[in-house]
BAKOL-299096 format. One line per 4 residues: number of its first residue (from 1); their letters; for each residue z, x, y of C-alpha. Coordinates in nm, 2 decimals. Layout:
N
NUM = A = Z/X/Y  ...
This chain:
516
1 = MSPV = -0.16/6.23/9.31  -0.42/6.07/9.09  -0.32/5.81/8.83  -0.43/6.06/8.55
5 = WSLG = -0.21/6.34/8.69  0.08/6.09/8.73  0.04/5.97/8.37  0.01/6.33/8.25
9 = AGLL = 0.33/6.43/8.44  0.51/6.13/8.30  0.41/6.22/7.94  0.52/6.58/7.99
13 = LLLL = 0.86/6.48/8.12  0.89/6.24/7.83  0.81/6.51/7.57  1.06/6.75/7.74
17 = WVRH = 1.32/6.49/7.72  1.25/6.41/7.35  1.26/6.78/7.28  1.59/6.82/7.46
21 = RGLE = 1.75/6.52/7.29  1.59/6.57/6.95  1.33/6.34/6.80  1.56/6.18/6.55
25 = AVLV = 1.83/6.11/6.82  1.56/5.94/7.04  1.43/5.73/6.75  1.77/5.62/6.65
29 = HHRW = 1.94/5.56/6.99  1.64/5.50/7.22  1.40/5.34/6.98  1.26/5.13/7.26
33 = VFVC = 1.08/5.44/7.40  0.87/5.48/7.09  0.82/5.11/7.04  0.71/5.04/7.40
37 = LFLL = 0.48/5.34/7.43  0.32/5.34/7.09  0.40/5.04/6.86  0.33/4.76/7.11
41 = PLSI = -0.02/4.89/7.19  -0.09/4.94/6.82  0.03/4.59/6.74  -0.22/4.45/6.99
45 = LFDV = -0.50/4.64/6.83  -0.40/4.51/6.48  -0.39/4.15/6.61  -0.73/4.18/6.78
49 = YYQL = -0.89/4.33/6.47  -0.76/4.07/6.23  -0.83/3.78/6.47  -1.19/3.89/6.51
53 = RAWA = -1.23/3.94/6.14  -1.10/3.59/6.06  -1.33/3.44/6.32  -1.63/3.62/6.19
57 = VWRL = -1.56/3.53/5.83  -1.52/3.17/5.91  -1.83/3.15/6.13  -2.04/3.32/5.86
61 = HSAP = -1.89/3.11/5.58  -1.87/3.43/5.38  -1.52/3.38/5.23  -1.60/3.12/4.96
65 = RQHG = -1.90/3.32/4.85  -1.72/3.65/4.82  -1.39/3.50/4.68  -1.52/3.48/4.32
69 = QRVR = -1.66/3.84/4.33  -1.32/3.97/4.47  -1.13/3.79/4.19  -1.36/3.94/3.93
73 = QIQA = -1.28/4.29/4.07  -0.91/4.21/4.03  -0.97/4.10/3.67  -1.16/4.43/3.61
77 = QVRE = -0.87/4.63/3.74  -0.63/4.45/3.50  -0.86/4.51/3.20  -0.90/4.88/3.29
81 = WKNE = -0.51/4.90/3.29  -0.52/4.74/2.94  -0.79/4.99/2.82  -0.57/5.28/2.95
85 = GSKR = -0.30/5.17/2.71  -0.08/4.96/2.94  0.15/5.26/3.01  0.28/5.15/3.34
89 = YMCT = 0.38/4.82/3.50  0.13/4.67/3.74  0.19/4.56/4.10  -0.02/4.47/4.40
93 = GRPG = -0.17/4.77/4.58  -0.07/4.64/4.93  0.15/4.92/5.09  0.52/4.83/5.10
97 = WLTV = 0.53/4.88/5.48  0.28/4.60/5.54  0.53/4.34/5.40  0.77/4.15/5.63
101 = SLRV = 1.06/4.23/5.40  1.28/4.51/5.53  1.33/4.63/5.18  1.16/4.95/5.08
105 = GKYK = 0.95/4.90/4.77  0.96/5.23/4.59  0.82/5.09/4.27  0.48/5.10/4.44
109 = KIHK = 0.47/5.48/4.38  0.52/5.46/4.00  0.34/5.14/3.91  -0.03/5.08/3.86
113 = NIMI = -0.15/4.95/4.19  -0.40/4.66/4.17  -0.59/4.63/4.49  -0.60/4.27/4.61
117 = NLMD = -0.81/4.22/4.93  -0.78/3.84/4.97  -0.70/3.73/5.33  -0.93/3.43/5.41
121 = VLEV = -0.91/3.06/5.44  -1.15/2.93/5.17  -1.18/2.56/5.22  -1.05/2.27/5.44
125 = DSER = -1.08/1.95/5.25  -1.01/1.67/5.50  -1.07/1.40/5.24  -0.80/1.53/4.99
129 = QIVR = -0.59/1.67/5.28  -0.58/2.01/5.11  -0.64/2.36/5.25  -0.73/2.63/4.99
133 = VEPL = -0.64/2.98/5.09  -0.62/3.33/4.97  -0.27/3.49/4.93  -0.29/3.73/5.23
137 = VTMG = -0.36/3.45/5.48  -0.08/3.45/5.74  0.10/3.16/5.91  -0.04/3.26/6.25
141 = QLTA = -0.39/3.27/6.11  -0.35/2.94/5.93  -0.22/2.74/6.22  -0.48/2.89/6.46
145 = HLNP = -0.75/2.78/6.21  -0.62/2.43/6.13  -0.47/2.31/6.46  -0.81/2.29/6.65
149 = MGWT = -0.94/2.09/6.36  -0.66/1.84/6.40  -0.46/1.95/6.10  -0.15/2.15/6.02
153 = IPVV = 0.06/2.22/5.70  0.39/2.03/5.65  0.61/2.35/5.64  0.51/2.64/5.88
157 = PELD = 0.75/2.93/5.82  0.83/3.08/6.16  0.69/3.43/6.19  0.32/3.48/6.25
161 = DLTV = 0.28/3.76/5.99  0.43/3.58/5.69  0.17/3.54/5.42  0.10/3.25/5.19
165 = GGLI = 0.15/3.48/4.88  0.48/3.60/5.01  0.60/3.25/5.08  0.50/3.13/4.73
169 = MGTG = 0.62/3.43/4.53  0.93/3.46/4.75  1.01/3.15/4.95  0.96/2.99/5.29
173 = IESS = 1.13/2.73/5.50  1.11/2.56/5.84  1.27/2.30/6.04  1.06/2.03/5.88
177 = SHIY = 1.19/2.12/5.53  1.46/1.84/5.54  1.15/1.62/5.47  0.91/1.83/5.27
181 = GLFQ = 1.13/2.09/5.10  1.06/2.46/5.08  0.71/2.60/5.13  0.65/2.60/4.75
185 = HTCV = 0.70/2.22/4.75  0.40/2.17/4.98  0.17/2.35/4.74  -0.03/2.15/4.49
189 = AYEL = -0.20/2.43/4.28  -0.21/2.81/4.23  -0.48/3.03/4.08  -0.36/3.35/3.91
193 = VLAD = -0.50/3.65/3.72  -0.27/3.70/3.42  -0.16/4.01/3.23  -0.46/3.98/3.00
197 = GSLV = -0.71/3.96/3.29  -0.78/3.59/3.25  -0.80/3.36/3.55  -0.58/3.04/3.53
201 = RCSP = -0.53/2.74/3.75  -0.19/2.57/3.74  -0.07/2.25/3.90  0.20/1.98/3.82
205 = TENS = -0.04/1.84/3.56  -0.23/2.15/3.45  -0.03/2.45/3.30  0.27/2.29/3.46
209 = DLFY = 0.52/2.53/3.33  0.35/2.82/3.50  0.32/2.61/3.82  0.69/2.56/3.84
213 = AVPW = 0.78/2.92/3.73  0.56/3.10/3.99  0.78/3.04/4.30  1.05/3.30/4.35
217 = SCGT = 0.90/3.52/4.07  0.79/3.79/4.32  0.46/3.87/4.14  0.61/3.93/3.79
221 = LGFL = 0.41/3.66/3.61  0.06/3.74/3.74  -0.14/3.80/4.05  -0.18/3.51/4.29
225 = VAAE = -0.55/3.48/4.41  -0.56/3.14/4.57  -0.34/2.85/4.66  -0.39/2.49/4.76
229 = IKMI = -0.16/2.35/5.02  -0.11/2.00/5.15  -0.22/1.92/5.51  -0.10/1.66/5.75
233 = PAKK = -0.25/1.55/6.08  -0.15/1.77/6.37  -0.02/1.63/6.70  -0.02/1.79/7.05
237 = YVKI = 0.34/1.82/7.12  0.69/1.83/6.97  0.94/1.62/7.17  1.25/1.83/7.13
241 = HYEP = 1.61/1.72/7.21  1.88/1.98/7.27  2.24/1.89/7.22  2.53/2.13/7.26
245 = VRGL = 2.82/2.07/7.01  3.16/2.23/7.01  3.41/2.25/6.72  3.30/2.36/6.38
249 = QKIC = 3.37/2.03/6.21  3.17/1.84/6.47  2.88/2.10/6.45  2.86/2.04/6.07
253 = EKFT = 2.89/1.66/6.10  2.62/1.64/6.36  2.39/1.88/6.18  2.43/1.69/5.85
257 = EESK = 2.38/1.35/6.02  2.05/1.46/6.19  1.92/1.64/5.87  1.94/1.31/5.68
261 = KKEN = 1.72/1.13/5.93  1.36/1.12/5.82  1.25/1.00/6.16  1.33/1.35/6.28
265 = SFVE = 1.01/1.56/6.23  1.22/1.88/6.28  1.59/1.97/6.27  1.73/2.31/6.36
269 = GLVY = 2.07/2.45/6.47  2.16/2.77/6.65  2.53/2.87/6.61  2.64/3.10/6.89
273 = SLEE = 3.00/3.13/6.79  3.23/2.98/6.53  3.29/2.68/6.76  2.97/2.66/6.96
277 = AVIM = 2.62/2.55/6.86  2.31/2.37/6.99  2.15/2.12/6.75  1.78/2.05/6.81
281 = TGVL = 1.58/1.76/6.68  1.21/1.72/6.73  0.94/1.45/6.69  0.57/1.51/6.68
285 = TDEA = 0.38/1.32/6.95  0.05/1.31/7.13  0.20/1.19/7.46  0.42/1.39/7.69
289 = EQNK = 0.59/1.36/8.03  0.40/1.63/8.23  0.70/1.75/8.42  0.89/1.82/8.10
293 = INRI = 0.62/2.02/7.92  0.75/2.37/7.83  0.49/2.61/7.70  0.76/2.83/7.54
297 = GNYY = 0.50/3.05/7.36  0.35/3.19/7.68  0.43/3.56/7.70  0.63/3.54/8.03
301 = KPWF = 0.86/3.27/7.90  1.23/3.35/7.81  1.29/3.41/7.44  1.35/3.08/7.27
305 = FKHV = 1.71/3.15/7.15  1.80/3.25/7.51  1.64/2.94/7.65  1.84/2.72/7.40
309 = EKYL = 2.16/2.90/7.50  2.12/2.78/7.86  2.19/2.42/7.74  2.51/2.55/7.58
313 = KADR = 2.63/2.74/7.88  2.55/2.44/8.11  2.71/2.20/7.86  2.42/1.95/7.89
317 = TGIE = 2.17/1.78/7.67  1.80/1.81/7.74  1.45/1.69/7.64  1.13/1.89/7.65
321 = YIPS = 0.78/1.87/7.52  0.66/2.19/7.35  0.30/2.23/7.25  0.30/2.21/6.86
325 = RHYY = 0.17/2.56/6.79  0.42/2.71/7.04  0.69/2.52/6.86  0.58/2.64/6.52
329 = HRHT = 0.61/3.00/6.63  0.89/2.97/6.88  1.10/3.26/6.74  0.81/3.49/6.68
333 = RSIF = 0.80/3.68/7.01  1.17/3.78/6.98  1.16/3.81/6.59  1.44/3.55/6.61
337 = WELQ = 1.69/3.77/6.80  1.62/4.10/6.63  1.41/4.23/6.91  1.70/4.25/7.15
341 = DIIP = 1.84/4.54/6.93  1.51/4.72/6.95  1.41/4.65/7.32  1.75/4.57/7.49
345 = FGNN = 1.57/4.47/7.82  1.29/4.27/7.64  1.40/3.94/7.78  1.43/4.07/8.14
349 = PVFR = 1.19/3.87/8.36  1.02/4.19/8.49  0.95/4.32/8.14  0.83/3.98/8.02
353 = YLFG = 0.58/3.93/8.31  0.45/4.29/8.29  0.46/4.36/7.92  0.55/4.04/7.74
357 = WMVP = 0.19/3.99/7.63  0.23/4.29/7.40  0.54/4.15/7.23  0.64/4.15/6.95
361 = PKIS = 0.57/4.48/6.77  0.44/4.43/6.42  0.73/4.43/6.17  0.51/4.64/5.94
365 = LLKL = 0.47/4.91/6.20  0.84/4.91/6.27  0.89/4.97/5.90  0.63/5.24/5.87
369 = TQGE = 0.77/5.44/6.16  1.15/5.38/6.11  1.22/5.70/5.93  1.51/5.77/5.69
373 = AIRK = 1.78/5.79/5.96  1.70/5.45/6.10  1.66/5.30/5.76  2.01/5.42/5.65
377 = LYEQ = 2.15/5.30/5.99  2.00/4.95/5.94  2.12/4.94/5.58  2.48/5.02/5.66
381 = HHVV = 2.52/4.86/6.00  2.26/4.57/6.01  2.23/4.24/5.83  1.91/4.04/5.76
385 = QDML = 2.00/3.77/5.52  1.92/3.41/5.44  2.16/3.22/5.21  2.07/2.87/5.09
389 = VPMK = 2.38/2.66/5.03  2.44/2.28/4.96  2.48/2.09/5.29  2.82/1.97/5.17
393 = SLEK = 2.94/2.34/5.17  2.82/2.41/5.53  3.15/2.42/5.71  3.30/2.65/5.44
397 = SIQT = 2.99/2.86/5.44  3.00/2.92/5.82  3.36/3.02/5.80  3.28/3.27/5.52
401 = FHVD = 2.99/3.41/5.72  3.23/3.45/6.02  3.50/3.63/5.81  3.26/3.85/5.61
405 = LNVY = 3.00/3.93/5.87  3.07/3.79/6.22  2.70/3.79/6.32  2.57/3.55/6.59
409 = PLWL = 2.36/3.36/6.65  2.33/3.20/6.30  2.02/3.00/6.22  2.07/2.67/6.05
413 = CPFI = 1.77/2.51/5.88  1.81/2.21/5.65  1.59/2.14/5.34  1.56/1.90/5.06
417 = LPNN = 1.57/2.07/4.72  1.41/1.86/4.44  1.52/1.88/4.08  1.20/2.05/3.96
421 = PGMV = 1.19/2.31/3.68  1.20/2.68/3.78  1.44/2.94/3.92  1.58/2.73/4.20
425 = HPKG = 1.70/2.37/4.17  2.02/2.17/4.24  2.31/2.16/4.00  2.27/1.79/3.93
429 = DEAE = 1.98/1.57/3.82  1.89/1.45/4.17  1.73/1.61/4.47  2.00/1.75/4.71
433 = LYVD = 2.02/1.84/5.08  2.06/2.21/5.13  2.08/2.43/5.44  1.95/2.78/5.50
437 = IGAY = 2.20/2.99/5.70  2.02/3.29/5.85  2.22/3.59/5.97  2.03/3.86/6.15
441 = GEPK = 2.19/4.14/6.35  2.48/4.38/6.37  2.80/4.26/6.20  3.10/4.26/6.44
445 = RKQF = 3.35/4.24/6.16  3.58/4.54/6.15  3.56/4.76/5.84  3.21/4.61/5.76
449 = EARA = 3.07/4.79/5.46  2.73/4.67/5.35  2.76/4.67/4.97  3.12/4.54/4.95
453 = SMRQ = 3.07/4.27/5.22  2.74/4.15/5.08  2.87/4.14/4.72  3.16/3.93/4.85
457 = MEKF = 2.91/3.70/5.03  2.68/3.67/4.72  2.99/3.58/4.51  3.07/3.30/4.75
461 = VRSV = 2.71/3.17/4.74  2.71/3.16/4.36  3.04/2.97/4.37  2.88/2.68/4.57
465 = HGFQ = 2.56/2.69/4.36  2.36/2.84/4.64  2.08/3.09/4.64  2.00/3.42/4.82
469 = MLYA = 1.64/3.47/4.96  1.49/3.76/4.77  1.32/3.94/5.06  1.66/4.08/5.16
473 = DCYM = 1.89/4.34/5.01  2.05/4.21/4.70  2.36/4.38/4.54  2.42/4.16/4.24
477 = TREE = 2.43/4.28/3.88  2.18/4.15/3.64  2.44/3.90/3.50  2.53/3.78/3.84
481 = FWDM = 2.17/3.74/3.94  2.08/3.52/3.64  2.40/3.32/3.71  2.27/3.24/4.05
485 = FDGS = 1.91/3.16/3.94  1.79/2.96/3.64  1.58/3.21/3.43  1.51/2.98/3.13
489 = LYHK = 1.16/2.89/3.21  1.08/3.22/3.37  1.18/3.42/3.07  1.01/3.18/2.83
493 = LREQ = 0.68/3.23/3.01  0.72/3.61/3.03  0.75/3.61/2.66  0.46/3.37/2.60
497 = MNCK = 0.22/3.55/2.84  0.30/3.90/2.74  0.44/3.99/3.08  0.71/4.22/2.96
501 = DAFP = 0.48/4.52/2.93  0.27/4.42/3.24  0.52/4.34/3.51  0.89/4.43/3.58
505 = EVYD = 1.14/4.16/3.56  1.21/4.01/3.90  1.57/4.15/3.91  1.44/4.50/3.85
509 = KICK = 1.19/4.46/4.13  1.42/4.34/4.40  1.79/4.42/4.34  1.94/4.74/4.47
513 = AARH = 2.15/4.79/4.16  1.83/4.81/3.95  1.62/5.03/4.19  1.62/5.41/4.20
C-alpha cells in the first residue's frame, strides 16, 4: 500500500473514531490527538513565519524607519475615538487568544480596538547598554537577537512567547530576579500613547510618576509603544548546581540562604512534595568541562523538570554546564510541566526523538481551539497561579499551598522587591526579598472548588502582604484587590490623565467578579 493510501486510511479511521466518540469527548479526554495532528504542525509554521519576519526586518533595518509611522497610526486611531465621542473604553486590538494568559478577555468584543502592530527590536545601544524594543517583541525573539551579539537582558522570563509589553503591563520574573528584581525593574524608559493621543516618554527622571505607575496597570493608563531595557554581557554557559533537600524547614532555609547570595547568578527551586525539593544555583561562565555540558534545549532531551527530578530520586548532587540560551528557556518545551496533561507521553524518549522538534504547541493556539467544554474543565479542575510572598513567609506559604491546592511540582523563584512607588512594593521602607510560588496543574486536594479555594488562597496572600500575578484568574472583590495592591499613584494618574473615560480600571479588566 502506498504512503498516500496509508495516510488516507489512517485519517479515515481517525474520523470514524472521532464520530463514534463525539468531537467534544475526544477534545476533552484525548486532546493529544488534536494537538499532535494539527496544533504542533501549525505551531511550527507560526514560528518559521515570525523568525523569518524578524530576520528580514533586522537585515533591512526597516524597524526604526517604520516605527514612527506606526506610532502615528496609533495616535490617529485614538484621536478618531475621541472624535466619535469617546463612547466606549479602548483596548489593544490584539486578539485575546494570542496572549499567554489563560484568561478569556471578553472585553475585546465591546471595547474600541486600537490596532498595535509593533513587534520589532528597534535599537541595540552597546555604549549605553540599552536595547530599545516594541511591545510585541517576545523573549525568544529578544534572546535570539541579542545573544549572538554578546548581550542578554538581566531578567529573561521563561517562556519564548512572553512579550515585553505583557511583562511590563503585567509582570515578569526569572531565577536572576534575586539580583535584579522583576522584569519592570530592568526597564529604564517607556514610551506611551495616552488617552488624548499624545506620545509621552517616561523614566525615573522624566514623568517619573507615570514610569512607576505603568507596571501592573494592564494597559489602563495608555498604550505602550516602546521600552528601553538594560543589557548585560552574555556568557556561553550557566554552571548549574543541583542539590536535593528533604524536610520543609530545611528546604526553606536552604532556598533563603542561596537567594541572599549575590554571587549566584541564578537561584531556583522545584518542590516535588511537601518534604522534597531540588534547589538549583547557577553561575554565568565562558568556560566549561566538556564532559559535563548538557544541551538541555535540544528537542530530544528530557523535559527539564523531569531531568531535575532524577537528582532527587537518586539523592545526589550534581553539576552541569548548560548553554545560556538553553538555560533561559529551559521550561519552554514542556510549558513548565503543563504539557504532561496535554500530551501524557510527551516525555517518552520515542516521542521526543521523533516529534520533539515540534514541541511545544503555541499556548495561543491551545487557547483558540480549546472550546467551552475544555475551558470550563480547566477553570474548575486546573490551577495556573503565581503568588508573590515575602521570603520570611515561605514555609507557611508552601504549607498553605499544600492544604488548599496540593499541586506539585511547585516553582520557587526569588526576587528582590525595591521600595519604589507604584502598585507593588514592600510593606516597609526598605527593599525586601520575596519569592514567587508558581502552582500549575490539577489540584489533588479533595473537595477542591476553584472559586472558594482560590479566594482562601488570595486571603492568605493578602495577610502576609503578598501579591497575585494578574495574568491568572482572580476572585477578589474590588475592596480586597485594592487592599492587596497600592492604588494611590495609579488612581491619581488616571484622574490627571483623563483615563477614566478611556480605559477600564485594572480591576474591571482582570478580576472574575467584575467580568460578565
